[in-house]
C-alpha positions in Angstrom: 116.6 100.5 117.6 112.9 101.2 117.1 110.6 104.2 116.9 107.5 104.5 118.9 104.4 106.7 118.6 101.9 107.1 121.5 98.2 108.0 120.9 96.3 108.2 124.2 92.5 108.6 124.3 89.7 107.8 126.6 87.5 104.7 126.3 85.3 104.8 123.2 87.1 107.3 121.1 87.9 104.9 118.1 91.4 103.8 119.1 90.9 100.2 118.0 89.4 101.4 114.6 92.4 103.4 114.1 94.7 100.4 114.8 92.8 98.2 112.4 93.0 100.8 109.6 96.7 101.4 110.4 97.4 97.6 110.0 95.5 97.7 106.6 97.4 100.8 105.5 100.8 99.4 106.4 100.0 96.0 104.7 98.9 97.7 101.6 102.1 99.8 101.3 104.3 96.9 102.3 102.8 93.4 101.8 106.0 91.8 103.1 105.5 93.6 106.5 105.9 91.4 109.6 103.8 92.7 112.4 102.2 91.9 115.7 98.8 93.1 116.9 98.9 93.2 120.7 96.1 93.7 123.2 95.9 93.1 127.0 93.6 90.1 126.3 94.6 87.5 123.8 91.0 87.0 122.6 90.6 90.7 121.9 93.8 90.7 119.9 92.4 87.9 117.8 89.1 89.7 117.4 90.7 93.0 116.4 92.9 91.1 113.9 89.7 89.6 112.4 88.6 93.2 111.7 91.9 93.6 109.7 91.1 90.4 108.0 87.9 92.0 106.6 90.1 94.1 104.3 90.9 90.9 102.3 87.4 89.7 102.0 85.8 90.5 98.7 82.3 89.6 100.0 82.5 92.6 102.4 82.2 96.2 101.1 85.3 97.3 103.0 87.2 94.4 101.3 86.1 95.4 97.9 87.1 99.0 98.5 90.5 98.0 100.0 91.3 95.5 97.3 90.6 97.9 94.5 93.4 100.1 96.0 95.7 97.3 97.2 95.1 94.1 95.1 96.5 91.6 97.6 95.7 88.0 98.2 95.8 85.9 101.3 98.3 83.1 101.2 97.2 79.5 101.6 99.1 79.0 104.9 99.2 80.9 108.1 95.7 82.3 107.8 93.6 81.5 110.8 92.0 83.5 113.7 95.4 84.6 115.1 97.4 85.0 111.9 97.2 86.8 108.5 99.7 86.0 105.7 99.7 87.9 102.4 100.7 86.0 99.3 104.1 87.5 98.1 107.0 86.2 96.2 109.7 84.7 98.4 107.4 84.9 101.4 109.0 86.0 104.8 109.4 83.4 107.5 106.7 85.0 109.8 103.2 85.8 108.9 102.3 89.4 107.9 100.3 89.9 111.2 100.1 87.8 114.4 97.7 88.5 117.2 98.8 88.2 120.8 97.7 89.0 124.2 99.9 90.5 126.9 98.1 88.0 129.1 99.9 85.1 127.2 103.5 84.3 126.7 102.8 84.0 122.9 105.4 85.4 120.6 105.9 85.6 116.9 109.2 85.7 115.2 110.9 89.0 114.3 108.7 92.0 113.7 109.1 95.4 112.1 105.8 96.8 113.4 103.9 96.3 116.6 100.5 97.7 117.3 99.8 97.9 120.9 96.0 98.4 121.3 95.0 98.8 124.9 97.8 96.6 126.2 97.2 97.5 129.8 93.9 96.5 131.4 92.1 98.8 133.9 92.7 96.2 136.7 96.4 97.2 136.7 95.5 100.5 138.3 94.8 98.7 141.5 97.7 96.1 141.3 101.3 97.5 141.6 102.8 94.0 141.0 100.7 93.5 137.9 102.0 96.8 136.6 105.5 95.8 137.2 104.9 92.4 135.5 103.3 94.2 132.5 106.3 96.5 132.1 108.5 93.5 132.1 106.3 91.7 129.5 106.0 94.6 127.1 109.4 96.1 127.3 111.4 92.9 128.1 109.6 90.5 125.8 107.6 92.1 123.0 110.1 94.9 122.2 112.9 92.4 122.0 111.0 91.0 118.9 111.6 94.3 117.1 114.7 93.3 115.1 114.3 95.0 111.8 116.2 98.1 110.9 113.0 100.0 110.4 111.1 98.9 113.5 108.0 100.8 114.7 105.7 100.4 117.6 102.3 102.2 117.6 100.9 102.5 121.1 97.2 103.3 121.2 96.0 103.2 124.8 93.9 104.5 127.7 96.0 105.2 130.7 94.5 104.0 134.1 97.3 105.0 136.4 100.2 107.3 136.3 102.5 104.3 136.6 100.9 102.2 133.9 103.3 100.1 131.9 102.9 102.3 128.8 104.1 105.3 130.9 107.4 103.5 131.4 
């Protein structure tokens, strides 16, 4: 019921920057989007969502440029380190973007877009059990949150092992 795009690159090749700009682009085109920004580590997912938040900050040059193209405002609620909500009429139940780490059991409500930014840590290469657990978490937990008709997952990753969860 969902489409997926894989972008695999080595460490340090701008994968996260691509993910951050993709989130901004999707939000600008559809302010009612409900998405999740995933990373292997919850703190990194929150940090990367903070980079997306800069698009809505007029005090930053990137925010001024972005808001001149997409004149959006943040809502008064659901805007904290782990969530972004855009102000729209008849606001959806879930925030626009929610950050989550695959190292947590944190879920948001239904999503139509998920950005998987390095959801597999390098340590999984040495731990077969961890790889199996990660497959279960990603494909048994997070993909089940994709419930919209137009659901899409963007995988932007480095592969550490031929049996990584993202190779599943």
